[in-house]
Structure formats: structure tokens, C-alpha cells
VEXNU-203141 format. One record per residue: residue in three letters; residue number from 0; x, y, z of N, C-alpha, C in turn. Coordinates in steps of 0.1 Angstrom, whole numbers, always signed. Example, Ala and Ser with C-alpha at 12.3 -4.5 7.8 and 13.67 -1.06 7.14 Angstrom:
2
DOGU | ALA | 0 | +132 | -57 | +78 | +123 | -45 | +78 | +132 | -33 | +78
DOGU | SER | 1 | +128 | -22 | +71 | +137 | -11 | +71 | +129 | +0 | +79
//
This chain:
218
DOGU | MET | 0 | +26 | -146 | +124 | +39 | -141 | +119 | +44 | -130 | +129
DOGU | GLY | 1 | +57 | -129 | +130 | +63 | -120 | +139 | +68 | -107 | +131
DOGU | SER | 2 | +66 | -96 | +137 | +71 | -83 | +130 | +78 | -75 | +141
DOGU | VAL | 3 | +85 | -81 | +150 | +91 | -74 | +161 | +106 | -71 | +157
DOGU | THR | 4 | +111 | -60 | +164 | +125 | -56 | +161 | +134 | -64 | +171
DOGU | LYS | 5 | +147 | -64 | +167 | +157 | -70 | +176 | +158 | -62 | +189
DOGU | LYS | 6 | +156 | -49 | +188 | +157 | -41 | +201 | +146 | -45 | +211
DOGU | ILE | 7 | +134 | -48 | +206 | +123 | -52 | +215 | +126 | -65 | +221
DOGU | ILE | 8 | +132 | -74 | +214 | +135 | -87 | +219 | +146 | -86 | +230
DOGU | ILE | 9 | +156 | -79 | +227 | +167 | -77 | +236 | +162 | -70 | +249
DOGU | ASP | 10 | +154 | -60 | +247 | +148 | -53 | +259 | +140 | -62 | +268
DOGU | ASP | 11 | +133 | -71 | +261 | +124 | -81 | +268 | +133 | -91 | +276
DOGU | ILE | 12 | +144 | -95 | +269 | +154 | -104 | +276 | +160 | -98 | +288
DOGU | ILE | 13 | +164 | -85 | +287 | +170 | -78 | +298 | +160 | -77 | +310
DOGU | LEU | 14 | +147 | -74 | +306 | +137 | -72 | +316 | +135 | -85 | +324
DOGU | ARG | 15 | +134 | -96 | +316 | +132 | -109 | +323 | +144 | -113 | +332
DOGU | VAL | 16 | +156 | -111 | +327 | +167 | -114 | +336 | +167 | -105 | +348
DOGU | THR | 17 | +164 | -93 | +347 | +164 | -83 | +358 | +153 | -88 | +368
DOGU | GLU | 18 | +142 | -92 | +363 | +131 | -97 | +372 | +135 | -109 | +379
DOGU | ALA | 19 | +143 | -118 | +372 | +147 | -130 | +378 | +158 | -128 | +389
DOGU | ARG | 20 | +167 | -118 | +386 | +178 | -116 | +395 | +178 | -101 | +399
DOGU | PRO | 21 | +168 | -97 | +407 | +167 | -82 | +410 | +179 | -77 | +418
DOGU | THR | 22 | +186 | -86 | +425 | +196 | -81 | +434 | +210 | -80 | +427
DOGU | ASP | 23 | +211 | -85 | +415 | +223 | -85 | +407 | +225 | -73 | +399
DOGU | ASP | 24 | +237 | -68 | +398 | +241 | -58 | +389 | +241 | -64 | +375
DOGU | PHE | 25 | +234 | -58 | +365 | +234 | -64 | +352 | +246 | -60 | +345
DOGU | THR | 26 | +255 | -70 | +343 | +268 | -68 | +337 | +270 | -73 | +323
DOGU | VAL | 27 | +260 | -80 | +317 | +262 | -86 | +304 | +260 | -75 | +293
DOGU | PRO | 28 | +270 | -72 | +285 | +269 | -62 | +275 | +258 | -65 | +265
DOGU | ARG | 29 | +252 | -54 | +260 | +241 | -56 | +251 | +245 | -63 | +238
DOGU | GLU | 30 | +257 | -60 | +234 | +263 | -67 | +222 | +264 | -82 | +224
DOGU | GLN | 31 | +267 | -86 | +236 | +268 | -100 | +239 | +254 | -107 | +239
DOGU | ILE | 32 | +244 | -99 | +244 | +231 | -105 | +244 | +226 | -106 | +229
DOGU | GLY | 33 | +229 | -97 | +221 | +226 | -97 | +207 | +232 | -109 | +200
DOGU | TYR | 34 | +245 | -112 | +204 | +252 | -123 | +198 | +246 | -137 | +202
DOGU | ILE | 35 | +243 | -138 | +215 | +236 | -150 | +220 | +223 | -152 | +213
DOGU | LEU | 36 | +215 | -141 | +212 | +202 | -141 | +206 | +203 | -146 | +191
DOGU | ASP | 37 | +213 | -141 | +184 | +214 | -145 | +170 | +218 | -160 | +169
DOGU | THR | 38 | +227 | -164 | +178 | +232 | -178 | +178 | +220 | -188 | +181
DOGU | VAL | 39 | +213 | -185 | +191 | +202 | -193 | +195 | +191 | -193 | +185
DOGU | ARG | 40 | +188 | -181 | +180 | +177 | -180 | +169 | +181 | -189 | +157
DOGU | ASP | 41 | +193 | -188 | +153 | +197 | -196 | +141 | +196 | -211 | +144
DOGU | GLU | 42 | +200 | -216 | +156 | +199 | -230 | +160 | +184 | -234 | +160
DOGU | VAL | 43 | +175 | -226 | +165 | +161 | -230 | +166 | +155 | -230 | +152
DOGU | VAL | 44 | +158 | -220 | +144 | +153 | -219 | +130 | +158 | -231 | +122
DOGU | ALA | 45 | +171 | -234 | +123 | +177 | -245 | +115 | +170 | -258 | +119
DOGU | LYS | 46 | +167 | -260 | +131 | +160 | -273 | +136 | +146 | -273 | +130
DOGU | GLU | 47 | +139 | -262 | +130 | +126 | -261 | +124 | +126 | -264 | +109
DOGU | VAL | 48 | +135 | -258 | +102 | +136 | -260 | +88 | +138 | -275 | +85
DOGU | HIS | 49 | +148 | -281 | +92 | +151 | -295 | +90 | +138 | -303 | +92
DOGU | ASN | 50 | +131 | -301 | +104 | +120 | -309 | +107 | +109 | -307 | +97
DOGU | ASN | 51 | +106 | -295 | +93 | +95 | -293 | +83 | +98 | -299 | +70
DOGU | LEU | 52 | +110 | -298 | +65 | +113 | -304 | +52 | +113 | -319 | +52
DOGU | ARG | 53 | +118 | -325 | +63 | +118 | -339 | +65 | +104 | -345 | +65
DOGU | GLN | 54 | +94 | -337 | +70 | +81 | -341 | +71 | +72 | -336 | +60
DOGU | GLY | 55 | +78 | -331 | +50 | +71 | -326 | +38 | +63 | -314 | +39
DOGU | ARG | 56 | +66 | -306 | +50 | +60 | -293 | +52 | +68 | -281 | +46
DOGU | ILE | 57 | +62 | -270 | +43 | +69 | -259 | +38 | +76 | -251 | +49
DOGU | VAL | 58 | +86 | -244 | +45 | +94 | -236 | +54 | +86 | -223 | +56
DOGU | ASN | 59 | +86 | -218 | +69 | +79 | -206 | +72 | +85 | -195 | +64
DOGU | SER | 60 | +77 | -187 | +56 | +82 | -177 | +47 | +89 | -166 | +54
DOGU | ILE | 61 | +87 | -164 | +67 | +93 | -153 | +74 | +108 | -155 | +74
DOGU | TYR | 62 | +113 | -167 | +72 | +127 | -170 | +73 | +134 | -171 | +60
DOGU | ILE | 63 | +126 | -170 | +49 | +132 | -172 | +36 | +136 | -159 | +29
DOGU | GLU | 64 | +149 | -159 | +25 | +154 | -148 | +16 | +153 | -152 | +2
DOGU | LYS | 65 | +147 | -143 | -7 | +146 | -146 | -21 | +154 | -137 | -29
DOGU | GLU | 66 | +164 | -143 | -36 | +173 | -135 | -44 | +171 | -139 | -59
DOGU | ALA | 67 | +166 | -130 | -67 | +162 | -133 | -81 | +171 | -127 | -91
DOGU | SER | 68 | +171 | -134 | -102 | +179 | -129 | -114 | +193 | -127 | -111
DOGU | LYS | 69 | +200 | -136 | -105 | +214 | -135 | -102 | +222 | -140 | -114
DOGU | LEU | 70 | +232 | -132 | -117 | +240 | -135 | -129 | +250 | -147 | -126
DOGU | ILE | 71 | +252 | -155 | -136 | +261 | -167 | -134 | +275 | -162 | -138
DOGU | VAL | 72 | +284 | -165 | -129 | +298 | -161 | -131 | +306 | -173 | -135
DOGU | SER | 73 | +315 | -172 | -145 | +324 | -182 | -149 | +337 | -182 | -142
DOGU | GLU | 74 | +342 | -193 | -137 | +354 | -194 | -129 | +364 | -202 | -137
DOGU | ASN | 75 | +376 | -196 | -138 | +387 | -202 | -146 | +394 | -213 | -137
DOGU | ASP | 76 | +397 | -224 | -144 | +406 | -234 | -137 | +420 | -229 | -137
DOGU | GLY | 77 | +426 | -228 | -125 | +439 | -222 | -124 | +450 | -230 | -132
DOGU | SER | 78 | +448 | -243 | -134 | +458 | -251 | -141 | +457 | -250 | -156
DOGU | THR | 79 | +445 | -249 | -161 | +443 | -249 | -176 | +440 | -235 | -182
DOGU | GLY | 80 | +434 | -227 | -173 | +430 | -214 | -178 | +416 | -214 | -185
DOGU | CYS | 81 | +410 | -226 | -185 | +397 | -228 | -192 | +385 | -226 | -181
DOGU | ALA | 82 | +375 | -219 | -186 | +363 | -217 | -177 | +355 | -230 | -176
DOGU | ILE | 83 | +356 | -236 | -165 | +349 | -249 | -164 | +339 | -249 | -152
DOGU | ARG | 84 | +338 | -239 | -145 | +329 | -238 | -134 | +320 | -226 | -135
DOGU | HIS | 85 | +307 | -227 | -131 | +298 | -216 | -131 | +291 | -215 | -118
DOGU | TYR | 86 | +289 | -203 | -113 | +283 | -202 | -100 | +276 | -188 | -99
DOGU | VAL | 87 | +267 | -187 | -89 | +261 | -175 | -84 | +265 | -173 | -70
DOGU | THR | 88 | +265 | -161 | -65 | +269 | -158 | -51 | +257 | -152 | -44
DOGU | ILE | 89 | +253 | -159 | -33 | +242 | -153 | -25 | +247 | -143 | -15
DOGU | ASP | 90 | +239 | -134 | -11 | +243 | -122 | -4 | +246 | -125 | +11
DOGU | LYS | 91 | +240 | -135 | +17 | +242 | -138 | +31 | +245 | -153 | +33
DOGU | ASP | 92 | +251 | -156 | +45 | +254 | -169 | +49 | +241 | -177 | +53
DOGU | PRO | 93 | +239 | -189 | +47 | +227 | -196 | +52 | +229 | -203 | +65
DOGU | VAL | 94 | +218 | -205 | +73 | +220 | -213 | +85 | +224 | -227 | +82
DOGU | TRP | 95 | +231 | -233 | +91 | +236 | -247 | +89 | +225 | -257 | +91
DOGU | VAL | 96 | +221 | -264 | +81 | +212 | -275 | +82 | +218 | -287 | +74
DOGU | VAL | 97 | +216 | -299 | +79 | +222 | -311 | +72 | +217 | -311 | +58
DOGU | ASP | 98 | +226 | -316 | +49 | +224 | -317 | +35 | +220 | -303 | +28
DOGU | ASP | 99 | +225 | -293 | +34 | +223 | -279 | +28 | +208 | -276 | +26
DOGU | MET | 100 | +199 | -281 | +35 | +185 | -279 | +34 | +181 | -265 | +36
DOGU | ALA | 101 | +190 | -256 | +40 | +186 | -242 | +42 | +186 | -235 | +28
DOGU | ILE | 102 | +191 | -242 | +18 | +189 | -237 | +4 | +176 | -243 | -1
DOGU | VAL | 103 | +166 | -236 | -1 | +152 | -241 | -3 | +150 | -243 | -18
DOGU | LEU | 104 | +155 | -234 | -26 | +152 | -234 | -41 | +164 | -228 | -49
DOGU | VAL | 105 | +168 | -235 | -59 | +177 | -230 | -69 | +170 | -233 | -82
DOGU | GLN | 106 | +167 | -222 | -90 | +159 | -224 | -102 | +164 | -214 | -113
DOGU | THR | 107 | +164 | -218 | -125 | +168 | -209 | -136 | +157 | -200 | -140
DOGU | SER | 108 | +160 | -190 | -147 | +150 | -180 | -151 | +140 | -186 | -160
DOGU | ASP | 109 | +143 | -197 | -167 | +133 | -203 | -176 | +125 | -214 | -168
DOGU | GLY | 110 | +126 | -214 | -155 | +117 | -223 | -147 | +123 | -237 | -144
DOGU | THR | 111 | +135 | -240 | -148 | +141 | -253 | -145 | +147 | -253 | -131
DOGU | ARG | 112 | +142 | -262 | -123 | +147 | -263 | -110 | +159 | -272 | -109
DOGU | ALA | 113 | +169 | -268 | -102 | +182 | -275 | -100 | +181 | -284 | -87
DOGU | ARG | 114 | +187 | -296 | -88 | +187 | -305 | -77 | +200 | -303 | -69
DOGU | ARG | 115 | +200 | -305 | -56 | +212 | -305 | -48 | +219 | -319 | -50
DOGU | MET | 116 | +232 | -318 | -52 | +241 | -330 | -53 | +255 | -326 | -49
DOGU | ASN | 117 | +261 | -334 | -39 | +274 | -330 | -35 | +284 | -332 | -46
DOGU | GLN | 118 | +295 | -326 | -46 | +305 | -325 | -57 | +310 | -339 | -60
DOGU | LYS | 119 | +312 | -348 | -50 | +317 | -361 | -53 | +307 | -369 | -61
DOGU | ASP | 120 | +294 | -368 | -58 | +284 | -375 | -65 | +282 | -370 | -79
DOGU | ILE | 121 | +284 | -356 | -81 | +283 | -351 | -94 | +294 | -357 | -103
DOGU | GLU | 122 | +306 | -358 | -98 | +317 | -364 | -106 | +314 | -378 | -110
DOGU | THR | 123 | +308 | -386 | -100 | +305 | -400 | -103 | +294 | -401 | -113
DOGU | SER | 124 | +284 | -393 | -112 | +272 | -394 | -120 | +275 | -391 | -135
DOGU | ARG | 125 | +286 | -385 | -138 | +289 | -382 | -152 | +293 | -395 | -159
DOGU | PHE | 126 | +296 | -405 | -152 | +300 | -418 | -158 | +289 | -428 | -158
DOGU | LEU | 127 | +277 | -424 | -153 | +266 | -434 | -152 | +256 | -431 | -164
DOGU | SER | 128 | +249 | -441 | -167 | +238 | -440 | -177 | +226 | -434 | -170
DOGU | GLY | 129 | +216 | -430 | -178 | +204 | -424 | -172 | +204 | -409 | -171
DOGU | SER | 130 | +198 | -404 | -161 | +196 | -390 | -159 | +208 | -383 | -154
DOGU | LYS | 131 | +217 | -379 | -163 | +230 | -373 | -159 | +227 | -358 | -157
DOGU | PRO | 132 | +235 | -352 | -148 | +235 | -337 | -147 | +238 | -330 | -161
DOGU | SER | 133 | +230 | -320 | -164 | +232 | -313 | -177 | +225 | -300 | -175
DOGU | PRO | 134 | +227 | -291 | -185 | +220 | -278 | -185 | +205 | -279 | -184
DOGU | THR | 135 | +200 | -290 | -190 | +185 | -292 | -189 | +181 | -300 | -177
DOGU | ASN | 136 | +191 | -306 | -170 | +189 | -313 | -158 | +199 | -309 | -147
DOGU | PRO | 137 | +198 | -296 | -144 | +209 | -290 | -136 | +210 | -295 | -121
DOGU | VAL | 138 | +222 | -295 | -116 | +224 | -299 | -102 | +233 | -288 | -96
DOGU | TRP | 139 | +232 | -286 | -83 | +240 | -276 | -76 | +247 | -281 | -64
DOGU | HIS | 140 | +258 | -275 | -60 | +264 | -277 | -47 | +269 | -264 | -42
DOGU | ARG | 141 | +271 | -263 | -29 | +274 | -250 | -23 | +288 | -250 | -17
DOGU | GLU | 142 | +296 | -239 | -19 | +309 | -237 | -13 | +308 | -223 | -7
DOGU | GLY | 143 | +306 | -222 | +6 | +305 | -209 | +12 | +292 | -202 | +7
DOGU | ARG | 144 | +293 | -190 | +1 | +282 | -183 | -4 | +280 | -186 | -19
DOGU | ASN | 145 | +289 | -194 | -25 | +288 | -197 | -39 | +279 | -209 | -42
DOGU | ILE | 146 | +270 | -208 | -51 | +261 | -219 | -55 | +266 | -223 | -69
DOGU | TYR | 147 | +273 | -235 | -70 | +279 | -239 | -82 | +270 | -247 | -91
DOGU | LEU | 148 | +269 | -244 | -104 | +262 | -251 | -114 | +271 | -255 | -125
DOGU | ASP | 149 | +279 | -265 | -123 | +290 | -268 | -132 | +287 | -273 | -146
DOGU | GLU | 150 | +274 | -278 | -147 | +271 | -284 | -160 | +268 | -274 | -171
DOGU | PHE | 151 | +267 | -261 | -168 | +264 | -251 | -178 | +276 | -248 | -186
DOGU | THR | 152 | +274 | -246 | -199 | +284 | -241 | -208 | +285 | -225 | -207
DOGU | ASP | 153 | +295 | -219 | -212 | +297 | -205 | -211 | +285 | -198 | -218
DOGU | ILE | 154 | +281 | -203 | -230 | +270 | -197 | -237 | +257 | -198 | -229
DOGU | GLN | 155 | +254 | -210 | -224 | +242 | -212 | -217 | +242 | -203 | -204
DOGU | ALA | 156 | +253 | -202 | -198 | +254 | -194 | -186 | +251 | -179 | -188
DOGU | ASN | 157 | +253 | -175 | -201 | +250 | -161 | -204 | +236 | -159 | -208
DOGU | GLU | 158 | +228 | -170 | -210 | +215 | -169 | -214 | +204 | -169 | -203
DOGU | VAL | 159 | +208 | -174 | -191 | +199 | -175 | -180 | +204 | -168 | -168
DOGU | THR | 160 | +195 | -165 | -159 | +199 | -161 | -145 | +193 | -171 | -136
DOGU | ILE | 161 | +197 | -170 | -123 | +193 | -179 | -113 | +186 | -173 | -101
DOGU | HIS | 162 | +175 | -180 | -97 | +168 | -175 | -85 | +171 | -185 | -74
DOGU | VAL | 163 | +175 | -179 | -62 | +178 | -187 | -50 | +170 | -183 | -39
DOGU | HIS | 164 | +163 | -192 | -32 | +156 | -190 | -20 | +163 | -198 | -9
DOGU | TYR | 165 | +166 | -191 | +2 | +173 | -198 | +13 | +170 | -191 | +26
DOGU | VAL | 166 | +175 | -198 | +37 | +173 | -193 | +50 | +186 | -188 | +55
DOGU | PRO | 167 | +187 | -174 | +56 | +200 | -169 | +61 | +201 | -168 | +76
DOGU | THR | 168 | +214 | -166 | +81 | +216 | -164 | +95 | +211 | -150 | +99
DOGU | ALA | 169 | +210 | -148 | +112 | +205 | -135 | +117 | +217 | -126 | +119
DOGU | GLY | 170 | +229 | -130 | +118 | +240 | -122 | +121 | +242 | -109 | +113
DOGU | TYR | 171 | +235 | -109 | +101 | +236 | -98 | +92 | +228 | -86 | +97
DOGU | ILE | 172 | +219 | -88 | +107 | +210 | -78 | +112 | +217 | -70 | +123
DOGU | THR | 173 | +223 | -59 | +119 | +231 | -51 | +129 | +223 | -39 | +134
DOGU | ASP | 174 | +212 | -36 | +127 | +204 | -25 | +131 | +193 | -30 | +140
DOGU | GLU | 175 | +193 | -26 | +153 | +183 | -32 | +163 | +169 | -27 | +159
DOGU | THR | 176 | +168 | -17 | +152 | +154 | -12 | +148 | +148 | -19 | +136
DOGU | ALA | 177 | +156 | -28 | +130 | +151 | -35 | +119 | +142 | -47 | +124
DOGU | VAL | 178 | +133 | -51 | +115 | +125 | -63 | +119 | +133 | -75 | +120
DOGU | TYR | 179 | +132 | -82 | +130 | +140 | -94 | +133 | +131 | -106 | +129
DOGU | PRO | 180 | +136 | -114 | +119 | +129 | -125 | +114 | +127 | -137 | +124
DOGU | LEU | 181 | +116 | -137 | +131 | +114 | -147 | +141 | +99 | -148 | +144
DOGU | ASP | 182 | +94 | -160 | +141 | +80 | -163 | +143 | +76 | -162 | +158
DOGU | ASP | 183 | +64 | -158 | +160 | +60 | -156 | +174 | +62 | -168 | +183
DOGU | SER | 184 | +59 | -180 | +178 | +60 | -192 | +186 | +75 | -195 | +189
DOGU | ASP | 185 | +83 | -193 | +178 | +98 | -195 | +180 | +104 | -184 | +189
DOGU | ARG | 186 | +98 | -172 | +188 | +104 | -161 | +197 | +103 | -165 | +212
DOGU | ALA | 187 | +92 | -171 | +216 | +90 | -175 | +230 | +101 | -186 | +233
DOGU | VAL | 188 | +104 | -195 | +225 | +114 | -205 | +227 | +128 | -199 | +228
DOGU | VAL | 189 | +131 | -191 | +218 | +144 | -184 | +218 | +146 | -176 | +230
DOGU | THR | 190 | +136 | -168 | +233 | +137 | -159 | +245 | +140 | -167 | +258
DOGU | GLU | 191 | +133 | -177 | +260 | +135 | -185 | +272 | +149 | -191 | +272
DOGU | ILE | 192 | +154 | -196 | +261 | +168 | -201 | +261 | +178 | -191 | +263
DOGU | VAL | 193 | +177 | -179 | +257 | +186 | -168 | +259 | +186 | -163 | +273
DOGU | VAL | 194 | +174 | -161 | +279 | +174 | -157 | +293 | +181 | -167 | +302
DOGU | ASP | 195 | +179 | -180 | +300 | +186 | -190 | +308 | +201 | -189 | +306
DOGU | GLU | 196 | +205 | -187 | +293 | +220 | -186 | +291 | +226 | -174 | +298
DOGU | ILE | 197 | +219 | -163 | +298 | +224 | -151 | +305 | +224 | -153 | +320
DOGU | ILE | 198 | +214 | -159 | +325 | +214 | -162 | +340 | +225 | -171 | +344
DOGU | LYS | 199 | +229 | -180 | +335 | +240 | -188 | +338 | +253 | -180 | +338
DOGU | GLU | 200 | +253 | -170 | +329 | +265 | -161 | +329 | +266 | -154 | +343
DOGU | LEU | 201 | +254 | -150 | +349 | +254 | -143 | +362 | +255 | -153 | +373
DOGU | GLY | 202 | +254 | -166 | +371 | +254 | -176 | +381 | +241 | -182 | +384
DOGU | GLY | 203 | +239 | -195 | +383 | +227 | -201 | +386 | +219 | -204 | +373
DOGU | THR | 204 | +207 | -210 | +374 | +199 | -213 | +363 | +185 | -208 | +366
DOGU | ILE | 205 | +177 | -206 | +356 | +164 | -200 | +358 | +155 | -210 | +365
DOGU | ASP | 206 | +157 | -223 | +364 | +150 | -233 | +371 | +153 | -232 | +386
DOGU | ASP | 207 | +166 | -230 | +390 | +169 | -228 | +404 | +162 | -216 | +410
DOGU | ILE | 208 | +161 | -205 | +402 | +155 | -193 | +407 | +140 | -195 | +408
DOGU | ILE | 209 | +134 | -202 | +399 | +119 | -205 | +400 | +117 | -213 | +413
DOGU | GLU | 210 | +125 | -223 | +415 | +124 | -232 | +427 | +125 | -224 | +440
DOGU | ASP | 211 | +134 | -214 | +440 | +137 | -205 | +451 | +125 | -195 | +454
DOGU | GLY | 212 | +116 | -194 | +444 | +105 | -185 | +445 | +108 | -171 | +442
DOGU | ASP | 213 | +119 | -169 | +435 | +123 | -155 | +431 | +116 | -150 | +419
DOGU | ILE | 214 | +110 | -159 | +411 | +103 | -155 | +399 | +91 | -164 | +397
DOGU | ASP | 215 | +80 | -158 | +392 | +68 | -165 | +390 | +68 | -172 | +377
DOGU | ASN | 216 | +65 | -185 | +377 | +66 | -193 | +365 | +53 | -193 | +357
DOGU | ASN | 217 | +43 | -185 | +361 | +30 | -185 | +354 | +30 | -173 | +344
//
């Protein structure tokens, strides 16, 4: 597991770039390095989450945000004035993974686990026989930071809270001294990609520099 700060990672990136291009003036702003770091980290983590879940493996806990006992909010339909939708709002944006796989768990406080289903399929399923979505067989879909559980009634929505486990983006980490959620093995991959991106900003690629003998590849 990693317990490194964002500052340490950025300092390491700057050092590697400086060693690779010792004759260049380092002109890439620290804020830009942080932005590139967050973007690359999210892409690497999203790919790992997708691959792990597709292969039946668990998601690395260092990446999971757990928000418990979230209150369900009723949303009024603008045309009728009737409360027909219920949702909870998570605090951070999840990384983008196909089929919303970055939302690892949506569960009621009584232990009932909700299934993901897109809104179109939810509407269709209401007209089918069999296991329809209901408060005892809940389904969810996401719109932005809102996790919708439309099958709940107002009374039921007042009786339970929702637990959500998900993989958020790194963009919310603005304090460089805070722990940066990045596994040690993923850190090596992310650092290499970011260093290469910054060297491209300065001109050239890290492979070109290695071939020229300006940096040791060992």
C-alpha cells in the first residue's frame, strides 16, 4: 500500500525530468504537473478497477471512498409537483469506468444491496414479469454525483439511509501534504507516464533521451 503525499510524487517527477534534461530550464508550472498527475492517475486507476472487477477480483481498498448513512432526498417532478424520485449525493466525482463500475457498492442501512441499472432499462423492467425493481429489490443509476433509487416511496425513503462505496477522482486533493491515494506499483507506472508527458512538453521523449545516453535506464 502507498502512503505517500502528492508533494513527494511531484518532487520526484521534477527530479526525474531535471535529470533527463539537465540543460533545459524547467518551465512547467507545478500546478500543471499536479493536473497531469491527477489525470494520469485517474486513467490508470480506472483501468485497474475495470480489469479487477471484470476478472472477479476486489478493488484495491486504497482507492475506495466509503460514505455511510447518507440521507435520501426526495425530488419533485416539475410538471406534477409530486415527489417521484429519490436520491443520495456523493461528496466527490467518481472516476470514469464503463458501466459506472467505479460505484462499487450501493446498500441500504438494513443491508439490502442495490443493483446498477440504467434509467432506460429501469423503465422497461417495470412492465416485465419476474424480479422487478422495488424497495426490497432496489436498483440505482447515477446522474453526476446523484445516485437515484427511484423505486422507494417517501415513507420508505425516510426509514433507511444509504451506504455508497466508490472510487473518486484525485482532483479533490488540493493539499500537497495530504496522502495521495496511489498504490506503490501504480505509482511507478503513473510517474513514468507523467515524466514522459512533461518531457514532451519540453521537446522530445524519454525514449529518445535514453537512446542518446543522457539518462540511465537502470
